[in-house]
C-alpha positions in Angstrom: 88.3 126.8 -90.2 85.1 127.0 -92.2 86.0 123.8 -93.9 84.7 121.9 -90.9 81.1 123.0 -91.6 78.9 121.6 -94.3 75.5 123.2 -94.2 73.4 121.7 -97.1 69.9 121.8 -98.5 67.0 124.2 -98.0 64.2 123.8 -95.5 61.0 125.9 -95.1 60.3 126.7 -91.4 58.0 129.1 -89.6 58.9 131.9 -87.2 56.8 131.8 -84.1 54.9 134.9 -82.7 58.1 136.0 -80.8 60.3 135.7 -83.9 62.0 132.5 -82.9 63.2 130.1 -85.6 63.9 126.4 -85.0 67.0 125.6 -87.0 66.8 122.4 -89.0 68.2 119.4 -87.0 71.0 118.8 -89.5 72.2 122.4 -89.2 72.2 122.0 -85.4 74.2 118.8 -85.8 76.8 120.7 -87.9 77.0 123.5 -85.3 78.1 120.9 -82.8 81.5 121.0 -84.6 81.9 124.6 -83.4 83.7 125.7 -80.3 80.5 127.5 -79.5 77.7 125.3 -80.8 75.0 127.4 -79.3 76.1 130.7 -80.9 76.0 132.2 -84.4 76.6 135.6 -85.8 73.7 137.1 -87.8 74.3 139.7 -90.6 71.3 141.2 -92.4 71.4 142.0 -96.1 68.7 144.6 -96.7 69.2 144.8 -100.5 68.9 141.0 -100.9 66.3 140.5 -98.2 68.0 137.8 -96.2 69.8 137.1 -93.0 73.1 135.2 -93.0 74.2 133.2 -90.0 77.9 132.4 -89.5 79.3 129.8 -87.0 81.7 131.3 -84.4 84.9 130.2 -86.1 84.0 131.6 -89.5 83.0 134.9 -88.0 86.4 135.0 -86.2 88.0 134.7 -89.6 85.8 137.6 -91.0 86.9 139.8 -88.1 90.6 138.9 -88.6 90.3 139.7 -92.3 88.8 143.1 -91.4 91.5 143.9 -88.9 94.1 143.1 -91.6 92.8 145.8 -93.9 94.9 149.0 -93.8 93.3 151.6 -91.6 91.5 153.7 -94.2 88.0 154.9 -94.9 87.5 151.6 -96.8 88.2 149.6 -93.6 85.9 151.9 -91.6 83.1 151.3 -94.1 83.7 147.5 -94.0 83.7 147.5 -90.2 80.6 149.6 -90.0 78.8 147.3 -92.5 79.9 143.9 -91.2 80.5 144.4 -87.5 78.1 147.4 -86.9 75.2 145.6 -88.5 75.8 142.1 -87.0 74.7 140.5 -83.8 75.4 137.3 -81.8 72.4 135.0 -81.5 72.2 132.2 -79.0 70.3 128.9 -79.7 68.0 128.0 -76.8 67.7 124.5 -75.4 65.2 123.7 -78.2 67.5 124.8 -81.0 65.7 128.0 -81.7 67.1 131.4 -82.5 65.4 134.7 -81.5 65.5 136.9 -84.6 65.2 140.5 -83.5 62.3 142.7 -84.8 64.9 145.0 -86.4 66.5 142.1 -88.4 63.0 140.8 -89.4 62.0 144.2 -90.6 65.3 144.9 -92.5 65.2 141.5 -94.3 61.4 141.1 -94.8 61.3 137.9 -92.7 57.7 137.1 -91.7 56.1 133.9 -90.8 57.4 131.4 -93.4 61.1 131.4 -94.2 63.5 129.3 -96.2 66.6 128.2 -94.3 69.3 127.4 -96.8 72.6 125.7 -96.1 75.5 127.3 -98.1 78.4 125.2 -97.0 80.0 127.3 -94.2 77.0 129.6 -93.6 73.2 129.6 -93.4 70.9 132.0 -95.3 67.4 132.8 -94.0 65.1 134.5 -96.5 61.3 134.9 -96.9 59.8 131.7 -98.2 59.6 131.3 -101.9 56.4 129.2 -101.8 53.8 130.1 -104.4 50.1 130.3 -103.8 49.7 126.6 -104.5 52.2 125.9 -101.6 54.9 124.7 -103.9 58.4 126.1 -103.5 59.5 128.2 -106.4 63.2 127.5 -107.0 64.9 130.1 -109.1 67.6 129.0 -111.5 70.9 129.5 -109.8 73.4 131.8 -111.6 76.5 130.0 -112.9 79.7 131.3 -111.4 82.2 133.0 -113.7 85.0 131.0 -115.3 87.6 132.3 -112.9 85.7 131.1 -109.9 85.0 127.7 -111.4 88.7 127.4 -112.2 89.6 128.2 -108.5 87.2 125.6 -107.2 87.8 122.7 -109.6 91.4 123.1 -110.9 
């Protein structure tokens, strides 16, 4: 399912006064592959200070995986975190998403944001531009050996 999407690159965009974000054109093009190209599910990450967007099909897989967990306190916690904190967002005819004041507050999203494509999902975080207007790109962490082995071998 999520293999059909290929969100790539990072773009800096601005939220308007109403909290709307115009998704990059390439991301909107990728969403056209979805059964619901005008809908994504947003999940805030308070600790990390970002908002993750999932295409409809990928979110359906997340929900199916949650339903498959044995009915325990662990499942209840996972449901509360993932489903209880998420929301469906609809792209308007101009390709914009309205990010709620609650999500903006939880994630620290203000005017300038970075919109990063992460293969099957999109991450929105406060912009990493420095005072000179240049984007500060942190060194990515290398995955552990087991993860690399799963991907490449």
